[in-house]
C-alpha positions as CSV (number, residue, x, y, z in Angstrom):
1,M,0.1,0.0,0.0
2,L,1.0,3.5,-0.9
3,T,0.2,4.7,2.5
4,D,2.4,2.3,4.2
5,I,5.5,2.9,1.9
6,I,5.2,6.8,2.7
7,S,4.8,5.9,6.7
8,L,7.6,3.6,6.9
9,L,9.8,6.1,5.2
10,V,8.7,9.0,7.1
11,Q,9.3,6.7,10.3
12,K,12.7,5.7,9.3
13,V,13.7,9.4,9.0
14,K,12.2,10.1,12.3
15,D,14.5,7.7,14.1
16,R,17.3,7.9,11.7
17,T,17.4,4.2,10.2
18,A,16.7,5.7,6.9
19,R,19.9,5.2,4.6
20,V,21.1,8.1,2.1
21,S,23.4,8.0,-0.8
22,V,25.2,11.2,-2.0
23,L,26.2,11.1,-5.4
24,G,29.3,13.7,-6.2
25,L,31.4,14.7,-3.2
26,G,32.3,18.4,-4.1
27,R,31.6,21.6,-2.4
28,V,28.0,21.0,-2.4
29,G,27.9,17.0,-1.8
30,L,30.5,16.6,0.7
31,P,29.0,18.8,3.0
32,T,25.6,17.4,2.2
33,A,26.7,13.9,3.2
34,L,28.6,15.0,6.3
35,I,25.6,16.9,7.7
36,F,23.4,13.9,7.1
37,S,25.9,11.6,8.8
38,S,26.3,14.2,11.9
39,A,22.4,14.0,12.4
40,G,22.7,10.4,12.5
41,F,22.0,8.9,9.0
42,C,23.9,6.2,7.8
43,V,25.0,7.8,4.5
44,F,27.2,6.6,1.4
45,G,29.4,9.1,-0.3
46,I,29.6,8.1,-4.3
47,D,32.2,9.7,-6.5
48,T,33.4,8.7,-9.6
49,D,37.2,10.4,-8.7
50,A,38.9,7.3,-7.3
51,T,41.7,9.8,-5.9
52,K,39.3,11.7,-3.9
53,V,37.5,8.9,-2.7
54,E,40.7,7.4,-1.4
55,R,41.7,10.4,0.3
56,L,38.3,10.7,1.8
57,S,38.4,6.9,3.3
58,Q,42.0,8.1,4.8
59,G,40.1,11.1,6.4
60,R,41.6,13.5,4.1
61,C,39.6,16.2,3.1
62,D,40.7,19.1,0.1
63,I,37.9,21.3,0.6
64,Q,38.8,24.2,2.8
65,E,35.5,24.6,4.9
66,P,35.4,25.7,8.3
67,G,34.3,22.5,10.4
68,L,34.2,19.9,7.7
69,Y,37.3,18.0,8.6
70,E,36.0,17.8,11.9
71,I,32.3,16.3,11.2
72,L,34.4,14.1,8.5
73,T,36.8,12.8,11.3
74,N,33.6,12.2,14.1
75,S,31.6,10.5,10.9
76,Q,34.3,7.9,10.1
77,R,34.9,7.2,13.9
78,S,31.2,6.4,14.3
79,H,31.1,4.4,10.8
80,R,28.1,6.4,9.6
81,F,29.9,8.0,6.6
82,Q,31.5,5.6,4.0
83,V,32.8,6.6,0.6
84,T,33.0,4.4,-2.7
85,T,33.3,4.5,-6.4
86,R,30.5,1.9,-6.9
87,Y,27.0,2.8,-6.8
88,D,25.6,-0.5,-5.4
89,P,24.9,1.3,-1.9
90,I,21.6,2.8,-3.8
91,L,19.9,-0.8,-3.7
92,E,20.0,-0.3,-0.1
93,T,19.2,3.4,0.1
94,D,16.0,5.1,0.7
95,F,17.2,8.5,0.0
96,V,19.5,9.1,-3.4
97,V,20.8,12.8,-3.4
98,L,22.4,14.3,-6.5
99,C,25.2,17.0,-6.1
100,V,26.8,16.4,-9.4
101,P,28.3,19.5,-11.2
102,T,26.1,21.3,-14.3
103,P,28.7,23.3,-15.8
104,V,28.0,25.4,-18.8
105,H,29.9,25.2,-22.1
106,E,30.1,28.5,-24.5
107,T,26.9,29.3,-22.8
108,K,25.0,26.1,-23.2
109,P,24.3,23.7,-20.3
110,N,26.5,20.7,-20.2
111,L,24.4,18.0,-18.3
112,E,26.9,15.0,-19.0
113,S,27.6,14.5,-15.5
114,L,23.9,14.7,-14.5
115,Q,23.0,12.0,-17.7
116,S,25.7,9.9,-16.2
117,A,24.4,9.9,-12.6
118,M,21.1,9.3,-13.7
119,A,22.1,6.4,-15.6
120,A,23.8,4.8,-12.4
121,V,20.3,5.5,-10.7
122,K,18.2,4.0,-13.0
123,S,20.4,0.8,-13.0
124,H,19.9,0.5,-9.1
125,A,16.6,1.9,-8.9
126,H,14.1,0.4,-6.4
127,R,10.6,0.9,-5.3
128,G,10.2,3.2,-2.2
129,M,13.6,5.2,-3.2
130,V,13.3,9.1,-2.7
131,M,15.3,11.1,-5.2
132,V,16.3,14.6,-4.1
133,I,18.0,16.8,-6.9
134,E,20.4,19.5,-5.4
135,S,22.3,20.1,-8.9
136,T,21.1,23.5,-10.6
137,V,19.4,22.6,-13.7
138,P,17.6,24.2,-16.4
139,P,13.9,24.7,-16.0
140,S,11.7,21.8,-16.3
141,T,15.0,19.2,-16.1
142,T,13.3,17.2,-13.7
143,S,9.9,16.8,-15.1
144,G,11.3,16.5,-18.8
145,R,14.5,14.4,-18.4
146,I,14.8,12.7,-15.0
147,V,11.3,11.7,-14.4
148,P,10.6,9.9,-17.9
149,Q,14.0,7.9,-17.5
150,L,12.4,6.4,-14.1
151,E,9.2,5.8,-15.9
152,E,10.8,3.9,-18.4
153,L,11.4,1.1,-15.9
154,G,7.7,0.7,-15.3
155,F,7.7,2.6,-12.1
156,V,4.8,5.2,-11.3
157,M,6.1,8.1,-9.9
158,D,5.1,9.7,-6.6
159,Q,3.9,6.3,-5.6
160,D,6.5,3.6,-6.4
161,I,9.6,6.1,-6.6
162,F,9.5,9.5,-5.4
163,V,11.4,12.9,-6.8
164,A,12.0,16.0,-5.7
165,Y,13.9,19.0,-6.6
166,C,15.7,20.7,-3.6
167,P,18.4,23.4,-4.9
168,E,21.2,23.9,-2.6
169,R,22.0,27.7,-1.2
170,L,25.4,27.4,0.1
171,S,28.2,29.4,-0.6
172,P,32.1,28.3,0.2
173,A,33.6,29.0,3.7
174,H,29.8,29.4,5.3
175,A,28.3,26.0,3.7
176,L,27.7,24.4,7.1
177,K,25.9,27.4,8.8
178,E,24.2,28.0,5.4
179,F,22.9,24.6,5.1
180,A,21.4,24.6,8.4
181,E,20.1,28.3,8.6
182,N,19.0,29.2,5.0
183,P,15.3,28.1,4.3
184,R,15.4,25.2,1.9
185,L,13.0,24.9,-1.1
186,V,11.5,21.5,-1.5
187,G,9.6,21.0,-5.2
188,G,8.3,17.4,-5.4
189,I,7.0,16.0,-8.6
190,G,3.6,15.3,-6.6
191,P,2.6,15.7,-2.9
192,N,4.2,12.7,-1.7
193,S,7.6,13.3,-2.7
194,T,7.3,16.9,-1.6
195,K,6.2,15.4,1.9
196,L,9.1,12.5,2.0
197,A,11.9,15.0,0.9
198,A,10.7,17.8,3.4
199,A,10.9,15.4,6.2
200,L,14.3,14.3,5.4
201,L,15.5,17.8,5.3
202,R,13.8,19.3,8.2
203,T,16.0,17.0,10.2
204,V,19.0,19.3,9.4
205,C,17.3,22.6,8.1
206,K,15.7,25.2,10.4
207,E,13.0,26.2,7.4
208,V,11.8,24.3,4.7
209,L,9.5,25.7,2.3
210,S,7.4,23.2,0.0
211,T,6.5,24.3,-3.6
212,D,6.2,22.7,-7.0
213,V,9.3,21.4,-8.9
214,L,9.3,23.8,-11.9
215,T,9.1,26.8,-9.2
216,A,12.2,25.3,-7.2
217,E,14.1,25.3,-10.4
218,V,13.4,28.4,-11.6
219,A,13.8,30.4,-8.4
220,K,17.3,28.9,-7.7
221,L,18.1,30.3,-11.2
222,A,16.2,33.4,-10.4
223,E,18.2,33.8,-7.2
224,N,21.9,33.9,-9.0
225,T,20.6,35.6,-12.3
226,F,19.3,38.5,-9.8
227,R,22.7,38.8,-8.5
228,D,24.5,38.6,-11.8
229,V,22.2,41.5,-13.0
230,N,22.6,43.5,-10.0
231,I,26.2,43.6,-10.3
232,A,26.2,44.3,-13.9
233,Y,24.5,47.4,-13.0
234,A,27.1,48.5,-10.5
235,N,29.5,47.8,-13.1
236,F,27.6,50.1,-15.7
237,L,27.2,52.7,-12.8
238,A,31.3,52.5,-12.5
239,L,31.8,53.0,-16.1
240,V,29.2,55.8,-16.2
241,T,31.3,57.3,-13.0
242,E,34.4,56.6,-14.6
243,H,33.7,58.7,-17.9
244,F,32.5,61.8,-16.0
245,G,35.2,61.6,-13.3
246,G,33.0,60.8,-10.4
247,D,33.1,57.9,-7.6
248,V,30.8,55.0,-8.0
249,S,31.2,54.1,-4.5
250,K,29.3,57.5,-3.6
251,V,26.9,57.2,-6.1
252,I,25.7,53.7,-4.8
253,A,26.0,54.8,-1.0
254,M,23.8,57.8,-1.9
255,A,21.5,55.6,-4.0
256,N,21.0,52.8,-1.4
257,T,19.9,55.3,0.8
258,H,16.4,55.1,-1.0
259,P,14.2,52.4,1.2
260,R,13.7,50.6,-2.2
261,V,17.1,50.6,-3.5
262,R,20.1,47.6,-2.8
263,I,22.6,48.1,-5.6
264,H,25.2,45.7,-5.3
265,R,29.0,46.7,-5.4
266,P,30.9,46.6,-8.7
267,G,34.2,44.8,-9.2
268,V,36.6,43.5,-11.7
269,G,33.9,41.1,-13.1
270,V,32.3,38.1,-11.8
271,G,33.2,34.5,-10.4
272,G,32.4,31.1,-8.9
273,P,30.6,28.3,-9.9
274,C,27.5,29.6,-10.0
275,L,26.7,33.2,-11.0
276,T,28.6,32.8,-14.6
277,K,26.8,30.0,-15.6
278,D,23.1,30.1,-13.8
279,P,21.9,33.0,-16.1
280,Y,22.3,30.6,-19.2
281,L,20.8,27.9,-17.4
282,L,17.6,30.0,-16.8
283,T,17.8,31.2,-20.6
284,D,18.4,27.8,-22.1
285,G,15.9,27.1,-24.8
286,I,14.2,30.6,-24.6
287,A,14.1,32.5,-27.6
288,E,16.8,34.9,-27.9
289,E,15.1,38.3,-28.1
290,L,13.4,37.7,-24.6
291,T,16.7,36.6,-23.1
292,E,18.9,39.8,-24.4
293,L,18.9,41.6,-20.8
294,V,20.5,38.7,-19.3
295,R,22.8,37.9,-21.9
296,V,23.9,41.6,-22.1
297,C,24.7,41.8,-18.4
298,R,26.6,38.3,-18.2
299,R,28.6,40.0,-21.5
300,L,29.4,43.1,-19.3
301,N,30.7,41.4,-16.2
302,D,32.7,39.2,-18.5
303,E,34.3,42.3,-19.9
304,M,35.3,44.1,-16.8
305,P,38.8,42.6,-16.6
306,N,39.3,43.3,-20.0
307,R,38.4,47.1,-19.3
308,L,40.7,46.9,-16.0
309,T,43.6,45.7,-18.1
310,I,43.0,48.9,-20.8
311,R,42.9,51.6,-18.0
312,L,46.0,49.8,-16.3
313,A,47.8,50.0,-19.5
314,R,46.7,53.6,-20.2
315,L,48.0,54.5,-16.7
316,L,51.4,52.8,-17.2
317,R,51.9,54.8,-20.6
318,D,50.4,58.2,-19.5
319,N,53.3,58.1,-16.3
320,G,56.5,57.0,-18.5
321,I,56.3,53.5,-17.4
322,S,57.6,50.9,-20.0
323,T,55.2,47.8,-20.1
324,D,58.5,45.9,-21.1
325,S,60.3,46.6,-17.7
326,A,57.0,46.8,-15.5
327,K,56.3,44.8,-12.6
328,I,52.5,44.3,-11.5
329,A,51.6,43.1,-8.2
330,V,48.2,41.1,-8.5
331,L,46.8,40.5,-4.8
332,G,44.0,38.1,-4.7
333,V,43.3,35.2,-7.2
334,S,40.6,33.2,-5.9
335,Y,37.1,34.4,-7.1
336,K,35.9,36.1,-3.8
337,P,37.1,37.0,-0.3
338,D,38.8,34.5,2.3
339,I,38.5,31.4,0.1
340,D,40.2,29.0,-1.9
341,D,38.1,28.6,-4.8
342,T,39.2,30.1,-8.1
343,S,36.4,28.8,-10.4
344,S,35.8,31.1,-13.2
345,T,37.9,33.8,-11.0
346,P,38.5,37.5,-13.0
347,A,42.1,37.4,-11.8
348,K,42.6,34.7,-14.7
349,Q,41.9,36.9,-17.3
350,I,43.7,40.0,-15.8
351,I,47.0,38.1,-15.3
352,E,46.9,36.8,-18.7
353,N,46.1,39.9,-20.4
354,L,49.0,41.5,-18.3
355,L,51.3,38.8,-19.4
356,K,50.5,39.4,-22.7
357,L,51.4,43.0,-22.5
358,G,54.6,41.9,-21.8
359,V,54.9,43.2,-18.0
360,R,56.1,41.1,-15.1
361,V,53.1,39.8,-12.9
362,C,53.8,38.8,-9.2
363,A,50.8,37.4,-7.8
364,Y,49.9,36.6,-4.3
365,D,46.9,35.0,-2.6
366,P,47.1,33.5,1.1
367,H,44.4,31.1,0.2
368,T,45.3,29.6,-3.3
369,S,48.7,28.9,-4.8
370,Q,47.2,29.3,-8.5
371,T,48.7,32.0,-10.3
372,Y,47.8,31.8,-14.2
373,G,51.3,32.0,-15.5
374,A,52.2,34.9,-12.9
375,D,55.0,34.4,-10.7
376,R,54.1,33.6,-7.2
377,A,54.7,35.7,-4.1
378,Q,55.3,33.9,-0.7
379,S,54.1,36.8,1.0
380,V,52.1,40.0,0.2
381,E,55.5,42.0,1.2
382,E,57.0,40.3,-1.6
383,S,54.7,40.6,-4.2
384,L,54.8,44.5,-3.5
385,R,58.4,44.9,-3.5
386,G,59.3,47.1,-6.8
387,A,56.3,47.2,-8.0
388,D,55.0,49.5,-10.5
389,A,51.4,49.0,-9.9
390,I,49.4,47.1,-7.2
391,V,45.9,45.7,-8.7
392,L,43.6,44.5,-5.8
393,V,41.8,41.9,-7.5
394,T,40.1,39.9,-4.3
395,A,39.2,42.1,-1.3
396,H,40.6,39.2,1.1
397,S,40.6,40.5,4.6
398,S,44.5,40.4,5.0
399,F,44.8,42.7,2.3
400,K,42.0,45.4,3.7
401,S,44.7,46.1,6.6
402,I,47.8,46.7,4.7
403,S,48.9,50.1,5.3
404,F,49.2,52.4,2.5
405,E,52.6,53.5,4.1
406,T,53.7,50.0,3.9
407,M,52.6,49.8,-0.1
408,R,54.5,52.9,-0.7
409,S,57.8,52.0,1.0
410,L,58.1,48.8,-0.9
411,A,56.6,49.5,-3.9
412,K,58.5,52.2,-6.3
413,P,57.9,55.7,-6.1
414,H,55.6,56.0,-8.9
415,C,53.6,53.3,-8.3
416,I,49.9,53.2,-9.0
417,L,47.3,51.3,-6.8
418,F,44.4,50.1,-8.9
419,D,41.4,49.3,-6.4
420,G,39.4,47.0,-8.4
421,A,37.7,45.3,-5.4
422,R,36.9,49.2,-4.4
423,V,37.5,48.2,-0.7
424,L,40.3,50.8,0.1
425,D,40.0,54.4,1.1
426,P,41.2,56.4,-1.7
427,S,41.9,59.6,0.5
428,K,44.2,57.7,2.6
429,A,45.7,56.2,-0.4
430,I,46.5,59.6,-2.0
431,Q,47.2,61.3,1.4
432,A,50.2,58.6,1.6
433,G,51.3,59.9,-1.6
434,M,49.9,57.1,-3.9
435,M,48.3,57.2,-7.3
436,Y,45.0,55.8,-6.7
437,C,42.7,54.5,-9.2
438,G,40.1,52.0,-9.2
439,T,36.7,50.7,-10.4
440,G,34.5,53.5,-11.0
441,F,37.3,55.8,-9.9
442,G,39.9,58.5,-11.0
443,P,42.7,58.7,-11.1
444,V,42.9,61.6,-9.3
445,T,44.6,64.7,-11.3
446,E,44.8,66.9,-8.4
447,P,45.6,65.2,-5.2
448,R,45.3,68.5,-2.9
449,R,41.9,69.6,-4.3
450,Y,40.6,66.1,-4.0
451,L,41.7,65.7,-0.2
452,H,40.5,69.3,0.2
453,E,37.2,68.4,-0.7
454,Q,37.1,65.2,1.0
455,E,37.8,66.7,4.1
456,H,34.8,69.5,3.4
457,E,32.3,66.6,2.7
458,R,33.3,65.3,6.3
459,K,32.9,68.3,8.3
460,P,29.4,68.5,10.1
461,R,27.0,70.9,8.6
């Protein structure tokens, strides 16, 4: 009886006897598996990367995520977490969670990993199995691609097998906290699928929101596309203020005093595994004339590293600095502050562009050794020493505390400071005697006048 199957699964979730298989042990899958394991479930972690599986089986974690290593150690000690390259555990699994990557190739979704995972699930599918999909997918993927494959086996959906789309909402360095605290969407292909997936997630999430599967798919893509479009608008404002000689940070600060306005911060581009691809997943299969807004914003954000390079090359030339002999220090290689992830980082394009100009590029990032062909400094001081220009790409916490006096003492006297992330104080940099430029700012041609105007703004009226 259907009610018996559902009641049994709900009870197994409550008493933690339900078995969970997680397919894909990357930045989303591994935290997911370990969180369920720490909640008392027996979890099988499945990944096709034999090296990764071997390292995890030895208790070695290559993902820099606060608290993750400790959970891995505890879960393995309690024998509630096992890793393998085989899919056999699915046969004994109540819940199968898909966390495989869904990248984009030349603006088109690449669902090969998802298809491979589905092929494995199909060959091990059984009555009473609940499939929970966390991977980000184009709209209608669940009902249009995944469900038909299971129906081919003769199963009745939402009665024999249950499927729900439950997108992840995690960011690196905060995965464990956000898994528990961020509201979780659950879109089932039917009421039974929604109920069962929600029951599982409520054991580890504070808030679970039930909806239909298509709404959950589109909502996930809408979140990241909104952020990408908002950043593109901020970058557009940066280009406007650069043209007229203003400061985009002031413009955005003033605009954001309106209670219904919240413009993001501009920068040197957009990186990471989500914002650079999710807009393309959202617009996949839609008529091109309807997707122009999203595609224009994507192109603008992708173009920001090139615009930085052009501005910096012009500044070097205007100050009589030859690119053949110049040294440029690039601070920050990861795509966002205080993490090691370099997925689609703007730093890659910036460094490669600068190397094409013939300059010597020395990169430093306290979180990653990746340099994309640049010399790698062992410290921030080493990167700054003798620099003709300093480019702040990633706003790591440690970079914000570097004094301008230190920069000036280590770099060459004529050094240009390009604040791509716009987190440094232009007034203090100029006061220290540096030539300051940044996204949506400067350079200042009359330092004394600029400092006088800033002082006037600060005085109470």
